[in-house]
C-alpha positions in Angstrom: 1.4 18.0 5.1 4.2 20.6 5.1 6.7 20.6 7.8 5.3 17.6 9.7 7.5 14.8 10.8 6.3 11.2 10.3 5.8 9.3 13.5 8.4 6.6 14.2 7.6 3.3 12.7 8.9 -0.2 11.8 8.0 -3.1 9.6 7.6 -6.6 11.0 7.0 -9.7 8.9 3.3 -10.7 8.8 2.2 -14.1 9.9 -0.9 -16.1 8.9 -2.4 -15.0 12.2 -2.4 -11.4 10.9 -4.6 -12.0 7.9 -7.9 -11.0 9.5 -6.5 -7.8 10.9 -5.3 -6.9 7.4 -8.6 -7.9 5.8 -10.5 -5.7 8.3 -8.2 -2.8 7.7 -8.6 -3.1 3.9 -12.4 -3.0 4.2 -12.2 0.0 6.4 -9.7 2.0 4.3 -11.2 1.2 0.9 -14.9 1.4 1.8 -15.5 5.0 0.8 -13.7 4.6 -2.6 -15.4 1.3 -3.3 -18.8 2.8 -2.4 -18.1 5.7 -4.7 -17.3 3.3 -7.5 -20.4 1.2 -6.7 -18.2 -1.8 -5.8 -18.3 -2.2 -2.0 -19.2 -5.6 -0.8 -18.1 -6.2 2.8 -17.6 -9.9 2.4 -15.9 -9.7 -1.0 -13.3 -7.0 0.0 -12.3 -9.1 3.1 -12.2 -12.3 1.1 -10.0 -10.8 -1.6 -7.5 -9.7 1.1 -7.5 -13.2 2.5 -7.0 -14.8 -0.9 -4.2 -12.5 -1.9 -2.3 -12.7 1.5 1.3 -13.7 1.0 3.0 -13.9 4.4 6.5 -14.1 2.9 6.1 -10.7 1.2 3.7 -8.9 3.6 4.7 -6.7 6.5 2.8 -5.0 9.3 3.5 -1.4 9.8 3.9 -0.7 13.5 4.0 2.7 15.1 6.8 3.6 17.5 4.7 2.4 20.4 4.2 -1.0 18.8 0.6 -0.4 17.8 -0.7 -1.7 14.4 -0.6 1.2 11.9 -1.0 -0.7 8.6 0.2 -3.2 6.1 2.1 -3.5 2.9 3.1 -6.2 0.4 6.2 -5.8 -1.6 7.2 -8.7 -3.9 8.9 -9.7 -7.1 6.6 -9.3 -10.1 8.7 -10.4 -13.0 12.1 -9.6 -14.4 13.2 -6.2 -13.2 10.0 -5.4 -11.4 8.5 -5.6 -8.0 4.8 -5.1 -7.1 3.6 -2.9 -4.2 0.2 -3.8 -2.9 -2.1 -4.0 0.1 -0.6 -0.8 1.3 -3.2 0.3 3.9 -2.8 2.7 6.8 -5.2 2.9 9.7 -7.2 6.2 9.5 -5.6 7.6 12.7 -2.2 7.3 10.9 -3.2 8.8 7.6 -2.1 12.4 6.7 0.8 12.4 9.2 3.7 11.4 6.8 3.8 7.8 7.7 2.7 6.6 4.2 5.4 8.7 2.6 8.0 7.4 5.0 7.2 3.8 4.5 6.8 4.2 0.7 10.2 6.1 0.5 11.9 3.2 2.4 10.5 0.6 0.1 11.4 2.6 -3.0 14.9 3.0 -1.8 15.2 -0.8 -1.6 13.8 -1.0 -5.2 16.3 1.6 -6.4 19.2 -0.2 -4.8 18.1 -3.4 -6.6 17.6 -1.4 -9.9 14.0 -2.6 -10.3 10.8 -0.8 -11.3 7.8 -0.9 -9.0 4.2 -1.5 -10.2 1.0 -1.0 -8.4 -2.8 -0.7 -8.9 -4.9 1.9 -7.1 -8.6 2.6 -7.2 -9.6 5.3 -9.6 -10.2 8.6 -7.9 -8.3 7.5 -4.7 -6.4 10.1 -2.8 -3.5 7.6 -2.7 -2.8 8.4 -6.4 -1.3 11.8 -5.3 1.0 10.0 -2.8 2.2 7.7 -5.5 2.7 10.5 -8.0 4.7 12.5 -5.5 7.0 9.5 -5.3 7.6 9.3 -9.0 4.9 6.9 -10.1 3.3 7.5 -13.5 0.0 6.2 -14.9 0.5 3.5 -17.5 -3.2 2.4 -17.8 -6.6 2.6 -16.4 -10.1 1.1 -16.5 -13.3 2.1 -14.9 -12.2 0.8 -11.5 -8.4 0.8 -11.3 -5.4 3.0 -12.2 -2.2 1.1 -13.1 1.1 2.9 -12.2 4.8 2.3 -12.4 7.9 3.9 -11.1 11.2 3.3 -12.8 14.3 3.0 -10.6 16.0 6.2 -9.7 19.6 6.7 -10.9 
């Protein structure tokens, strides 16, 4: 996406009332990759989102007009590490620079704190390229997941 400018956006803290919206977005966004891996189960994917929901660490991504554009969880994961997860963008916001903008802002926070960031992404997902462009490297993989880390800049 060369030369494009990301749409304006903001993060707002998620509330318990947002969990169903996030669960539905997760099912929508991951469906093709999970089907390719033979792992899509509509109920299970939504339930896993509900079970993992952590309001204190989850934010809704809102477009400049206030519309729901996605979600992201960013939380401590151990000494010197944070975990990035549940980073989903609604299809109409994908490929427009929004994911890079949000990820860049979160990584700047991690760099300022001097912490590494870990994440897990589905094997074969296009999101792997986004993470690699932002300095993540693969540290492990299995048949379903790719495990990545980014060390703090500077």
